[in-house]
N, C-alpha and C positions, 0 to 999 in steps of 0.2 A: 411656060414650064408649069407642070402641075404642082400641087401643094406638097406632095411627098418628096419630090425632087428638091424643092426649095428648102424644106426642113433638113433633108439629107445634106445639102450643100452647107447650110448654116452649121450643122453639127460637125461636119468635116473640117470646116474652117476653124471652129472653136477648138476642136481637138488638136489641130496642128499648132495653133497659137499657144494653147495651154500646155501641150505636150512638149513644146520646145523650151518652156520655162524651167529654171533650175533654182533651187533654194540658194545656191551660192552665186550671186550676181556678179561677183568680182573674184574669180578663181585666182589663187596664188600658185605660181609655179612650184612644183614639188622637186626637191633635190633628193634623188634616190641614192646618192652617194653615201655609203656608210662604211667607214674604215674600221677594222678591228685592230686592237693593240698588237696582236700577234703578227699582223701583216706588215707593220712598220719596223719590226725588229730588224736590226742589221745596220750596215754602213751605207751612207749616201754621200754623194758629192754634188756640188753646185754646178749645174749646167748653165743656169742663167740667174742673174740677180739684177732686177731693174728697180730703180727708185725714181718715181715720177717720170717714167718712160726713158730714163737715162740708163744705159747698160753699164753696170758697175761690177760685172762678173769677175774682173781681174782681181778685185779685193779678196776673192775667195780662192785664189790659186794655192794649191797644196793643202787646202782645208777639206776635211771630211767630217761628217756628223754620224754619230752612232746613237740609234734609239735602242737602248739596252733594256734588259729585264728590270723589273722593279721601278720602271719609269725613270731610269737614269739616262740623262742626255750627256754625251761626251763629245767634245770638239777636239779633233786631232789636227796638227799641222805637220805635214811631211811625216806622217805615220807615228808621231809622238803625241801623247796626250797633252793637251794644252789647258783645257777648262772642263768643268763638269757642272751639270745643273739637273733639271728635271723636265719631263714632258708628260702631258696629260691630254687625252682625247676628251672632247666635250660635245654636247649637242648631238648625241647619237653617232659619233664618229665623223662629224662634219667640220669640227673645229679642232685645232691643235694649239695648245698652250705650251710654249717653251720658255723656261725661266733659267737664266744663268746669272746668279748673283754678282759674279765678278764683272759682268757687262752692264750693270745698272748705271743709270745716269749717262748713257751714251759714251761709256768708257772706250776710247780708241787705243789704249796702251797695248792691246793685244793684236791690233791691226785695224786699218781703216775699214769701216762698215761692218766689222764682225759683230758689234753690239746689236745690229739690226735683227739678228736671228732670235734674240730674246724678246718674244712678243706673243700675242695671241693671233693665230692665223686661221683664215678660212681655207678649207681644203677644196680646191676647185677641180682637181683631177687626181685619180689614183689608179695605178696598175701595179703589177708585180715589179716593174722596173722603173716607174716614174711617179713622182709626187709633186704636185703643183700647189703652191700656197700663195695667198694674196692677203694684203691688209693695207688699207689707206694709201694707195698709190705705189705700194711696194709689191714685188712679185719674185718668188723663188721658184725655180724649176730644179728639182733634185732628181738625180739618177742613182739607182741602186748600184753599189760597187760589187762586181761579181766575186 
């Protein structure tokens, strides 16, 4: 091989090696999900509630949640208002904080597992008709009430 070809091969190899390098050696996955407050407004029902992989959806029979204007969160049982609290989107619409003071300290006087909704949730899926929330082994799948 002549000298020019050797230099060309060395330069080609170096450019391939260096060109493949990136400043971010450990890229983090990007969550492009961003929910807007106006998109959450309305009534939602529980399609699934799991706690540590155990299906406890039956605890939410007859329960609907309303994300109302002014960040008011309303819990209904059989279409009658049961409790109120607040909701807030955080982390650019990727987290949902729900606070219902009457459900503090795991109060089950309003129904088994109902207190679980009052928490800070990661939003893992959102569409016009579905909202999925997770937090420390718990999972809510909500469906919009038409």
